[in-house]
N, CA and C of each residue as an Amber inpcrd file, in Angstrom:
protein
   435
  35.5060000  -1.4840000 -16.4590000  34.4710000  -0.6330000 -16.5720000
  34.6680000   1.5290000 -16.1740000  34.0700000   1.8980000 -16.5420000
  34.5160000   3.3940000 -16.4380000  33.4630000   3.6970000 -15.4070000
  33.7640000   4.2890000 -14.2740000  33.0500000   4.7710000 -12.9910000
  32.4210000   6.3300000 -13.1490000  32.5080000   6.7560000 -14.5640000
  31.7930000   8.0470000 -15.2780000  31.3630000   8.3330000 -16.4230000
  29.9350000   8.1200000 -16.2600000  29.0100000   8.1070000 -17.2070000
  29.6750000   9.0120000 -18.5560000  29.3060000   8.2320000 -20.1180000
  30.0740000   8.4430000 -20.9350000  28.5880000   8.8110000 -21.9990000
  28.3800000   9.9490000 -21.9970000  26.8120000  10.0520000 -22.9640000
  26.9370000   9.5030000 -24.1050000  25.8120000   9.4210000 -24.6300000
  25.0320000   8.6480000 -25.9720000  26.1830000   9.3270000 -27.4120000
  26.3000000  10.7850000 -26.9050000  27.1430000  11.4860000 -28.0420000
  28.4920000  11.2630000 -28.1530000  29.0370000  11.0830000 -26.9360000
  30.4780000  11.2760000 -26.8560000  30.5760000   9.7800000 -27.0090000
  30.0440000   8.3770000 -27.0680000  30.5800000   7.3450000 -27.2120000
  30.1990000   7.2230000 -28.8010000  29.1840000   7.5420000 -29.4240000
  29.1380000   8.1010000 -31.0950000  30.2980000   8.4080000 -31.8400000
  31.0450000   9.5690000 -30.8750000  31.6290000  10.1870000 -31.3230000
  33.4800000   9.1320000 -31.4680000  33.5260000   8.3070000 -29.9120000
  34.8610000   7.6930000 -30.2240000  34.3790000   6.6540000 -31.1900000
  32.8450000   6.0040000 -31.3450000  33.0790000   4.8190000 -32.3170000
  33.3790000   4.9700000 -33.5260000  32.9370000   6.5810000 -34.1430000
  33.5620000   7.0600000 -34.9750000  34.6910000   7.0630000 -35.7150000
  35.4830000   7.8770000 -34.4330000  36.8740000   8.2270000 -34.3380000
  37.5070000   7.1910000 -34.6900000  36.9350000   5.7590000 -33.9340000
  38.2000000   5.0230000 -33.9570000  38.1200000   3.8190000 -35.3930000
  36.6950000   4.4430000 -35.7650000  36.4350000   3.5030000 -37.2750000
  35.9710000   1.6870000 -36.7470000  35.2970000   1.7200000 -35.9330000
  34.7060000   0.7210000 -35.2530000  35.4030000  -0.8140000 -34.8120000
  36.2340000  -0.1270000 -34.6170000  37.7510000  -1.4190000 -34.5960000
  38.4120000  -0.7440000 -33.5790000  38.8790000  -2.0160000 -33.1240000
  39.8130000  -2.4900000 -31.6170000  41.0590000  -1.4110000 -31.8760000
  41.4390000  -0.0270000 -30.8370000  42.3120000   0.6470000 -31.5010000
  44.2310000  -0.2950000 -31.0930000  43.7410000  -1.3010000 -30.7980000
  45.4670000  -2.4120000 -30.6920000  45.3760000  -3.1550000 -31.0980000
  44.7480000  -4.3410000 -31.4240000  44.3970000  -5.2650000 -32.6220000
  43.9640000  -5.1610000 -33.6310000  43.3740000  -4.0370000 -33.9480000
  42.3520000  -3.5360000 -35.3560000  41.2010000  -4.5360000 -35.2990000
  40.4800000  -5.2150000 -34.3650000  39.9680000  -6.1380000 -34.8950000
  38.6710000  -5.5910000 -35.2040000  37.9380000  -5.6640000 -35.6880000
  36.3280000  -5.2030000 -36.7980000  35.3710000  -5.4540000 -35.7430000
  34.7940000  -4.5880000 -35.1210000  33.3110000  -5.0760000 -34.6250000
  32.2720000  -5.5280000 -34.9640000  32.2060000  -5.7280000 -35.8890000
  31.4800000  -6.9300000 -36.9470000  31.7190000  -8.0740000 -36.7800000
  32.8870000  -8.4290000 -37.0610000  33.3480000 -10.1560000 -37.1340000
  33.7480000 -10.5920000 -35.8400000  33.7530000  -9.6520000 -34.4290000
  34.1660000 -10.1230000 -32.8630000  33.0950000 -11.0060000 -32.4630000
  31.5800000 -10.3660000 -33.1450000  30.5160000 -11.1120000 -32.4480000
  30.1840000 -10.1700000 -30.9020000  31.0600000  -9.1330000 -30.6520000
  30.8900000  -8.9220000 -29.3060000  31.3230000  -7.5000000 -29.6740000
  29.9310000  -5.9160000 -29.2420000  30.4690000  -4.6750000 -29.0900000
  31.9290000  -4.3670000 -28.3130000  32.3940000  -3.9630000 -28.9020000
  33.7490000  -2.7590000 -28.8940000  33.4190000  -1.9210000 -27.1460000
  34.0120000  -1.7260000 -26.2980000  34.4170000  -1.5350000 -25.5310000
  35.0020000  -0.0610000 -25.4540000  34.1100000   0.7330000 -24.9110000
  35.1580000   2.3920000 -24.7590000  35.8670000   2.3420000 -23.8910000
  36.9170000   2.6400000 -23.9390000  38.3530000   2.3260000 -22.6740000
  39.1310000   3.5680000 -22.5440000  39.0380000   4.3160000 -21.6530000
  40.0160000   5.0610000 -20.9020000  41.4870000   4.6830000 -21.4550000
  42.2070000   6.0010000 -22.1970000  43.6130000   5.3930000 -22.6020000
  44.6890000   5.7240000 -21.2880000  44.1030000   6.8560000 -20.1620000
  44.9310000   6.9570000 -19.3830000  43.7320000   6.5570000 -18.6610000
  43.8170000   5.3550000 -17.6550000  42.6070000   4.7150000 -16.6660000
  42.2950000   5.8600000 -15.6550000  40.8820000   6.1890000 -15.5940000
  40.2230000   7.2920000 -14.3170000  41.2940000   7.0460000 -13.3910000
  41.7180000   5.9430000 -12.5870000  42.3010000   5.6090000 -11.5670000
  43.9140000   6.1820000 -11.3530000  44.4330000   6.3540000 -12.7340000
  45.7550000   7.5980000 -12.6480000  45.4040000   8.8300000 -13.2620000
  43.8550000   9.1590000 -12.9020000  43.7990000  10.8780000 -13.2850000
  43.0730000  11.1810000 -14.5900000  43.1300000   9.7770000 -15.8770000
  42.7050000   9.7160000 -16.9380000  41.1080000  10.4460000 -17.2230000
  40.6570000  11.6980000 -17.7390000  39.2950000  11.9960000 -17.9280000
  38.7300000  11.3260000 -18.7270000  37.3230000  11.4790000 -18.4060000
  36.4880000  10.8290000 -19.5980000  35.9850000  11.8470000 -20.7580000
  37.2170000  12.4020000 -21.4830000  36.8910000  13.1050000 -22.3550000
  37.5520000  12.7060000 -23.8280000  36.3300000  13.1920000 -24.8000000
  36.9690000  11.9040000 -26.0130000  38.6420000  12.2390000 -26.5490000
  39.5750000  13.2500000 -26.1200000  41.0660000  12.9720000 -26.4290000
  41.4100000  11.4240000 -25.3570000  40.7740000  11.2620000 -24.2830000
  41.6260000   9.9850000 -23.4540000  40.2220000   8.8120000 -23.6130000
  39.6540000   8.7270000 -24.8210000  39.0050000   7.5370000 -24.9400000
  38.9700000   6.9580000 -26.3400000  39.1490000   5.5800000 -26.4820000
  38.9100000   5.0890000 -27.7780000  38.5750000   3.6380000 -27.4580000
  37.9060000   3.1600000 -28.7850000  37.5830000   1.6630000 -28.6600000
  38.0400000   0.3460000 -28.4860000  37.9970000  -0.7600000 -27.5930000
  38.9470000  -1.5510000 -27.4510000  38.1030000  -3.0080000 -27.6440000
  38.3020000  -3.8140000 -27.9770000  37.5210000  -4.8230000 -27.9090000
  37.8070000  -5.8430000 -26.1620000  37.1580000  -6.2820000 -26.1060000
  36.7790000  -6.8630000 -24.7070000  38.4280000  -7.5390000 -24.2350000
  38.8900000  -8.3770000 -24.9190000  40.3500000  -9.2450000 -25.0570000
  41.4140000  -7.7150000 -24.4880000  41.4010000  -7.0830000 -25.4540000
  42.4490000  -5.8940000 -24.9980000  42.0910000  -4.7450000 -24.0430000
  40.9530000  -5.1310000 -23.8830000  40.9780000  -3.7890000 -22.8690000
  41.2410000  -5.0360000 -21.0880000  40.8370000  -5.6300000 -21.2250000
  41.2960000  -6.4780000 -20.0560000  42.1560000  -6.9490000 -19.5590000
  43.0580000  -7.3560000 -20.8190000  44.5370000  -7.1960000 -20.6920000
  45.1960000  -5.7310000 -20.2770000  44.7520000  -5.0520000 -21.2980000
  45.1180000  -3.4010000 -20.4160000  45.1550000  -3.0420000 -19.2170000
  43.7030000  -3.2990000 -18.9390000  43.6530000  -3.0780000 -17.6490000
  44.0580000  -1.2830000 -16.8940000  44.5040000  -1.3170000 -15.9040000
  45.1650000   0.0710000 -15.9800000  46.4460000   0.2040000 -16.4010000
  47.2890000  -0.2300000 -17.0230000  48.6360000  -0.4810000 -17.6510000
  48.4880000   1.0010000 -18.7240000  49.7030000   1.9900000 -18.1990000
  49.6380000   2.8270000 -19.4050000  51.2550000   2.8120000 -20.1700000
  52.3260000   1.1250000 -19.2730000  53.5250000   1.4360000 -20.1500000
  53.6500000  -0.3250000 -19.8090000  55.0800000  -1.1120000 -20.1160000
  55.3090000  -2.3480000 -20.1350000  56.4670000  -1.9960000 -20.6910000
  57.1800000  -3.6130000 -19.9940000  58.5790000  -3.9630000 -20.4450000
  58.9150000  -4.3420000 -22.1320000  59.7170000  -3.6400000 -22.9000000
  59.7360000  -3.9730000 -24.0760000  60.9320000  -5.4970000 -24.1180000
  60.0380000  -6.1530000 -24.7210000  60.8530000  -7.6290000 -25.0800000
  62.5340000  -7.4920000 -25.1370000  63.0880000  -6.3460000 -26.1390000
  64.2070000  -6.1630000 -26.8510000  65.1010000  -5.3800000 -26.0910000
  64.7460000  -3.8420000 -25.8290000  65.3420000  -3.8050000 -24.5500000
  65.2010000  -3.9190000 -23.7360000  64.4060000  -4.8370000 -22.8040000
  64.0780000  -4.8710000 -21.7440000  64.0470000  -3.5510000 -20.2350000
  63.6130000  -2.4490000 -20.9490000  63.0480000  -1.1920000 -20.5220000
  61.4880000  -0.5460000 -20.7430000  61.3840000  -0.1100000 -19.4530000
  59.6710000   0.0410000 -19.5590000  59.4970000   1.2430000 -20.5600000
  58.4140000   0.6690000 -21.5140000  58.1960000   1.9010000 -22.4290000
  56.1690000   2.1720000 -22.4040000  56.2330000   2.9250000 -22.8370000
  54.6630000   3.5000000 -23.1350000  53.8940000   2.8350000 -24.0350000
  52.9600000   2.3160000 -23.4880000  51.7740000   1.4390000 -24.6310000
  51.5300000   2.3810000 -25.6310000  51.1550000   1.5870000 -26.6680000
  50.3360000   2.3350000 -27.6850000  49.3690000   3.4370000 -27.6700000
  49.2160000   4.0800000 -28.2600000  48.4370000   5.4700000 -27.9260000
  47.4070000   5.1480000 -29.0610000  46.4580000   4.7060000 -29.3110000
  45.6220000   4.8360000 -30.3460000  44.8340000   5.9990000 -31.0500000
  44.9860000   7.1370000 -29.6850000  44.5210000   8.3390000 -30.4950000
  45.3320000   9.0120000 -31.1180000  46.7830000   9.0730000 -30.3040000
  47.5590000   9.9400000 -30.4440000  48.5230000   9.6270000 -31.4150000
  48.5760000   8.1730000 -31.5870000  49.5940000   7.8850000 -32.4460000
  49.0400000   6.5870000 -33.6110000  50.1870000   6.7280000 -34.8830000
  49.5440000   5.7430000 -36.1290000  50.0640000   4.0050000 -36.0000000
  49.0940000   3.4760000 -36.0470000  49.4020000   2.1250000 -35.7320000
  50.3150000   1.0900000 -36.7230000  50.6170000   2.1240000 -37.5420000
  51.2240000   1.4620000 -38.5440000  52.7660000   2.0790000 -38.6010000
  52.6270000   2.8370000 -37.7680000  54.3820000   3.4640000 -37.2890000
  54.5160000   2.7620000 -36.2200000  53.8630000   1.7890000 -35.8850000
  54.4700000   0.5460000 -34.5690000  54.0200000  -0.4870000 -34.7630000
  53.2910000  -0.4800000 -35.4030000  53.1870000  -2.0810000 -35.9910000
  53.0790000  -2.7340000 -37.1300000  53.2810000  -3.8160000 -37.6100000
  53.0080000  -4.3310000 -38.9100000  52.2360000  -5.6680000 -38.8150000
  51.1750000  -6.2380000 -39.9110000  51.6810000  -7.7330000 -39.6370000
  52.1930000  -8.7430000 -40.0700000  52.2610000  -9.7210000 -39.5870000
  53.3290000 -10.9830000 -40.6340000  52.3040000 -11.2740000 -42.1230000
  53.3860000 -11.9100000 -42.8470000  52.8160000 -12.1390000 -44.1710000
  51.6010000 -12.9010000 -44.5170000  51.0480000 -13.3790000 -43.7680000
  50.0640000 -14.4040000 -43.5790000  48.9970000 -13.1710000 -42.4830000
  49.1350000 -12.3640000 -42.0070000  48.5490000 -11.1020000 -41.9550000
  47.4070000 -11.7980000 -40.3960000  48.4410000 -13.0510000 -39.7460000
  47.5430000 -13.3220000 -38.7560000  48.8580000 -12.6840000 -37.0420000
  49.6950000 -12.5290000 -37.3010000  50.7550000 -12.0410000 -36.0140000
  50.9290000 -10.6070000 -36.0310000  50.7970000  -9.8220000 -35.1750000
  51.2060000  -8.1050000 -35.2130000  52.5850000  -8.5930000 -34.4920000
  53.4620000  -7.7700000 -35.4120000  54.7170000  -7.3890000 -35.1190000
  55.0580000  -6.2540000 -34.8090000  55.8950000  -6.0680000 -33.7210000
  56.2460000  -4.8430000 -33.2710000  57.2200000  -3.9580000 -33.6790000
  57.1480000  -2.5310000 -33.9550000  58.0170000  -1.9360000 -34.7510000
  58.9390000  -1.3520000 -34.1570000  58.2780000  -0.6660000 -32.2510000
  59.0950000   0.3840000 -31.8270000  59.2090000  -0.3550000 -30.8420000
  59.8680000   0.3120000 -29.5990000  59.6850000  -0.4420000 -28.1690000
  58.3020000  -0.5490000 -27.4640000  57.3410000   0.8520000 -28.0200000
  55.8380000   1.0180000 -27.1190000  55.5270000  -0.0350000 -27.8450000
  55.4160000  -0.2860000 -29.6250000  54.6770000  -1.5580000 -29.9780000
  54.9890000  -2.5100000 -29.7290000  56.2160000  -2.9730000 -29.2410000
  56.5310000  -4.3740000 -28.6740000  56.2150000  -4.2060000 -27.3090000
  56.1410000  -3.0800000 -26.4350000  55.8470000  -3.7330000 -24.9450000
  54.3600000  -3.0790000 -24.7830000  53.0620000  -3.0060000 -26.0610000
  51.8020000  -2.7470000 -26.0330000  51.2880000  -4.8330000 -26.6330000
  52.3130000  -5.5900000 -27.4330000  51.9260000  -6.5550000 -28.2350000
  51.8150000  -7.3430000 -26.3710000  52.9120000  -7.3290000 -25.7500000
  53.2110000  -8.2010000 -24.7380000  51.9550000  -7.7480000 -23.7260000
  52.0770000  -6.5380000 -23.0430000  51.0090000  -6.1750000 -22.3580000
  49.4240000  -6.9180000 -22.6120000  49.4650000  -6.6720000 -23.8470000
  47.6600000  -7.0100000 -23.8290000  47.5920000  -8.1840000 -24.8000000
  48.9010000  -8.8580000 -24.8140000  48.8730000 -10.6090000 -25.2860000
  48.3660000 -10.2070000 -26.7350000  48.7950000  -9.1730000 -27.5650000
  48.1560000  -9.4710000 -29.2670000  48.0790000 -10.6340000 -30.0300000
  49.1130000 -11.3490000 -29.3050000  49.2820000 -12.2670000 -30.3960000
  48.6900000 -13.9190000 -29.0090000  47.9760000 -13.6720000 -28.8920000
  48.0290000 -15.3030000 -27.5410000  46.9700000 -16.4110000 -28.4620000
  47.2400000 -17.3230000 -28.9320000  46.8570000 -18.3950000 -29.4030000
  45.5650000 -18.3520000 -29.6010000  44.5430000 -17.6780000 -28.9170000
  42.7250000 -17.5940000 -28.8350000  42.5330000 -16.5440000 -30.3030000
  43.2990000 -15.3460000 -30.2310000  42.9550000 -14.8040000 -31.7540000
  44.0910000 -15.0080000 -32.8280000  44.6160000 -15.4070000 -32.2720000
  45.7210000 -16.0320000 -33.4870000  45.0150000 -16.7000000 -34.3650000
  44.2190000 -17.8180000 -34.0220000  43.1750000 -18.6220000 -34.3040000
  42.3770000 -18.3970000 -35.1120000  41.8290000 -17.3290000 -34.4560000
  40.7050000 -16.4440000 -35.3370000  41.0440000 -15.5490000 -36.2690000
  41.8250000 -15.4080000 -36.1480000  43.1010000 -14.4760000 -37.3940000
  42.6760000 -15.0280000 -38.3140000  43.2640000 -16.3660000 -38.0100000
  43.1920000 -17.9480000 -39.2850000  42.1700000 -17.4000000 -39.9150000
  40.9590000 -17.6690000 -39.5260000  39.2600000 -18.0670000 -39.8720000
  39.2200000 -16.5680000 -40.7230000  39.6960000 -15.1980000 -39.9390000
  39.3170000 -14.3770000 -40.5120000  39.8430000 -14.3070000 -42.1100000
  40.9990000 -14.5840000 -42.0250000  42.2290000 -14.2110000 -43.2260000
  41.5120000 -15.2700000 -44.6200000  40.9730000 -16.2880000 -43.5790000
  40.4930000 -16.9260000 -45.2040000  39.2070000 -16.3700000 -45.8220000
  38.4330000 -16.0340000 -44.7850000  36.9850000 -15.4360000 -45.0380000
  37.7760000 -14.4290000 -46.0400000  38.5960000 -13.6630000 -45.8510000
  38.8740000 -12.3850000 -46.7430000  38.7680000 -10.9580000 -45.5740000
  38.8450000 -11.1270000 -44.6000000  37.9920000  -9.9650000 -43.2980000
  39.2090000  -9.5350000 -42.8390000  40.4580000 -10.4560000 -42.9990000
  41.4180000  -9.5950000 -42.2300000  42.6380000 -10.2590000 -43.2140000
  43.7430000  -9.1730000 -43.4080000  44.2100000  -7.7800000 -41.8390000
  43.3020000  -6.7160000 -42.9160000  42.9230000  -5.4670000 -41.7880000
  42.1570000  -4.2360000 -42.1080000  43.1770000  -4.1990000 -42.9930000
  42.4750000  -3.3270000 -44.4040000  43.8710000  -2.5230000 -44.9330000
  44.1130000  -0.8560000 -44.1050000  45.4660000  -0.5800000 -44.6650000
  46.0670000   0.8250000 -43.6490000  44.6630000   1.5250000 -43.6290000
  44.5320000   2.1140000 -42.4670000  43.5160000   3.1800000 -42.1950000
  44.5650000   4.9110000 -42.4530000  43.5820000   5.4800000 -42.3670000
  44.2760000   6.9430000 -42.3330000  44.5280000   7.6530000 -41.3180000
  44.0120000   7.1260000 -39.9270000  44.3920000   7.5220000 -38.9680000
  45.7360000   7.0170000 -38.2840000
């Protein structure tokens, strides 16, 4: 939860920028049944500002698991890697979907670290994605950002 007030206009801008999708797992707000949250990419507690350049949308699950993290261990290299930044980086350069469109696969140290830190393939979201695939709602098409 932000300690700083986020204006209605800034919220609108961030929602538009993010395409109403979680910046980490790409879940669409319309199919999650819960409004997406405005999250600080660099947490306020670490000096992150409440400005458009530091804000993005995240689903509750991703925002909760991210918490105040900005880096995590890459399971391949076992070195610390910065978490994926949905504002500054292209999702499809760091991740891809498995053939069924259910699991997120990390392409880079940041991608793999983000999958681990945010538990992007936990059993609950994987099960939900299975249903979304059957319904034709998932995976999302490549987005221009």
